[in-house]
N, C-alpha and C positions, 0 to 999 in steps of 0.2 A: 404420622406423615406430616411434616410441615411444608407448605408453598409459599415462595417468596415471589412477589412481584417485581420485576426489575423495571426501572424505567429508564428510557432512552433519553441521553443528554450531550449535546456537542460540550466537549472541555473547551475553557476558555482558551485564546492564544497563549502560546507557550514559547520557549527558547530552548535550544540546544543546551545551554547551560542548566536550567531546570530538569531536562530529562537527565542530565548526566548526576545531579543533585540528588534527584531521587532515588536513582539506580545505587549510588554511592551509600544512600542511607539504607537502602535495602525495602524502600516503600515503592513497591511493584504497583499498585492501583495507582499512585500520584505518578510513577512513571510512564505508564500506559498511557493515562488522560495528557500527559504532557507531550509523549509522541504524537499523538493525535492532533494535539494544539498547536503543534509546529508546522503540521501538513497542511491544514484546514483553511487557513486563513489569509495567505499569500503576503504576509506583513515581514517576511524573513528573506534571506539571501537563497536562492534555489540551490545554488552551488553548496553551501555549507548545509543546508538541509539535506540534498542528497548524500552528502558524504556521511552525515550522521546515520542516516537510514541503512545506508551500504554496511556501516561498521556492526550496526545493531541486526541486521541480518544473520550475522554469524554469531550473535549472543547465545550464551547457553541457556539461558531461560527461552523454552519454546513461546512461550506467549510472546515476549519480547521480539524474537526473531520473526515470528508469524506476523505480528502487527507491523514490523518494519516493510514488510514486503506490501502490505496494504498501503502504508503510508506513501510508498514509493509510486504506487498508483494515484493515490490523491495528489501528488507533487506534480504528476504530467497534466492532471485535470487543472488543478489552479494556476499552475506557472505557464503551461504549455510548452515546456521544453526540460528536457534533461541530457545528460551526456548519455545519449541512448545505447550506445555499443557497450559502455560498462554496467549500464544498470539492466539489460536485457540478458547478459550474460550472467550476472549475478543471479537475477531473478530465474533464469533457466537452470542453473545449478543448485537453486533454493528449491524449484520443481521437484527434484529427485529426491528430497528430503520428507518423510511422512508428515511431520508435524508442521511444513510450510507449503507442501505441495498445492494445495487449494488456494490459499491466499496468493501465493507466487503466481498462478494460473490467472488469476482475477487481475492482478497487477499488470500482468502482461497484455491482457485483453484491454485495460484500462489505456495502457500506453499506445497500443494500436489505435484506439477509438479518438485518443483524445491528442495525440500527435500527428495523426495521419488519418483524419477523420474520412477524407474521400476512398482512400483505399479500404477503409473500414465498412463504408455505406456498399461499395462494390462487393465485396467479399460477402457481405450479407446477403445482397441480391442473389449473387451466384450460387450462396449457400442453399436458399430458398428455391432457385429455378431446379436446383439437382435433387431436392428431396420433394416427390411428388405427393405426399401425404401432407404436405404442408398448404397444399393448394386450395384445399376444401374449406 
């Protein structure tokens, strides 16, 4: 049995063209890194990036579609804006699929937290208040 140590790294900033190029040549690791690189740094057009990740949310490869959901959550954090109606509808649809349910749920939470911080704080306080086992 062989054990590998995986090292976390933030990929460099990337563009939608680099994502498409990596997908076109079938280089999945490079495509995944480029996807994250488009969402993390805030140096692109949020609308273009939102469209990219909405399209990738429907990609045939499960890793790509799951990461697209995560990247939509990153966009909410980095840019503080999205076409919320469209993105939330797409993520709710993605939440029904087994391979994207967890990442879509996390992205929806990120959108709630980063686009509506006051509402998220109150929801958290309410949730704590109605769960008496958390008072301890």
